C-alpha positions as CSV (number, residue, x, y, z in Angstrom):
1,M,-93.1,-67.6,-40.6
2,N,-93.4,-64.2,-42.7
3,S,-90.3,-63.2,-46.0
4,S,-88.5,-61.4,-43.5
5,Q,-88.1,-63.1,-40.4
6,I,-87.4,-66.2,-43.3
7,I,-84.5,-64.8,-45.1
8,Q,-83.5,-63.9,-41.6
9,K,-83.1,-66.9,-40.4
10,N,-81.2,-68.5,-43.4
11,I,-79.3,-65.4,-43.8
12,R,-77.4,-66.4,-40.4
13,Y,-77.7,-70.6,-40.4
14,L,-76.0,-70.2,-44.1
15,R,-73.5,-67.5,-43.0
16,T,-72.4,-70.1,-39.9
17,T,-72.5,-72.9,-41.7
18,L,-70.0,-70.9,-44.0
19,G,-67.7,-70.6,-41.1
20,I,-67.9,-66.5,-41.6
21,T,-68.3,-63.3,-39.6
22,Q,-71.2,-60.5,-40.6
23,E,-68.2,-58.7,-41.6
24,Q,-66.8,-60.8,-43.6
25,L,-70.0,-61.9,-45.7
26,A,-70.6,-57.6,-46.1
27,F,-67.1,-57.4,-46.7
28,I,-67.5,-60.3,-50.2
29,S,-70.9,-58.9,-50.3
30,G,-70.4,-55.7,-51.0
31,L,-72.7,-54.2,-48.5
32,T,-71.9,-53.1,-45.0
33,S,-71.5,-54.6,-41.7
34,A,-74.0,-52.7,-40.1
35,C,-76.6,-53.8,-42.9
36,V,-75.8,-57.7,-42.9
37,S,-76.8,-57.1,-39.2
38,R,-79.6,-54.8,-39.9
39,L,-81.1,-58.4,-42.1
40,E,-80.2,-60.6,-39.6
41,R,-81.8,-59.5,-36.7
42,D,-84.1,-57.0,-38.1
43,S,-87.9,-58.4,-39.0
44,K,-88.8,-54.6,-39.5
45,C,-85.5,-54.7,-42.7
46,N,-87.2,-54.0,-45.7
47,P,-84.2,-54.7,-47.6
48,T,-84.6,-54.5,-51.9
49,V,-83.9,-57.4,-54.6
50,Q,-80.1,-56.0,-55.2
51,T,-79.1,-55.9,-51.1
52,L,-80.6,-59.7,-51.5
53,D,-78.2,-61.0,-54.5
54,H,-75.5,-59.6,-53.3
55,I,-76.3,-61.2,-49.8
56,A,-77.3,-64.5,-52.3
57,E,-73.8,-64.0,-54.2
58,G,-71.7,-63.5,-51.3
59,L,-73.3,-66.6,-49.6
60,K,-73.0,-68.9,-52.9
61,I,-76.4,-69.6,-53.1
62,Q,-79.5,-68.8,-55.5
63,T,-81.6,-65.4,-54.4
64,A,-84.9,-66.7,-53.9
65,Q,-82.8,-69.4,-52.1
66,L,-83.3,-66.7,-49.2
67,F,-86.8,-67.5,-49.2
68,D,-87.2,-71.6,-48.7
69,E,-88.7,-71.4,-45.4
70,Q,-87.2,-75.0,-44.0
71,L,-83.4,-74.4,-44.8
72,A,-82.7,-73.3,-41.1
73,S,-85.0,-75.4,-39.8
74,E,-84.7,-79.4,-38.1
75,E,-85.8,-80.7,-41.4
76,G,-83.9,-78.7,-43.4
77,N,-80.6,-79.0,-42.0
78,Y,-79.3,-82.1,-44.1
79,R,-80.6,-79.8,-47.4
80,A,-78.5,-77.4,-46.4
81,S,-75.3,-78.8,-46.0
82,T,-75.8,-79.7,-49.4
83,L,-75.5,-76.7,-50.7
84,Y,-71.8,-76.6,-50.0
85,E,-71.0,-80.0,-50.9
């Protein structure tokens, strides 16, 4: 899995773990809902570091956690759930 795919899975996983919509994440991140949608579904999307910083801030995580290969995997589900405790 490449970095873009890892980021896609993690954004979607963390957003749904928080129980928020793409539109809500966009609002709290200061981005458009189209941008969030594209980040979650387009493996060719090449976001800037600033965009990833905004997403991470909205998800209440460190930007580096978006690159964690195991976060949205079955093995990482427990660890991901502890992010919001």
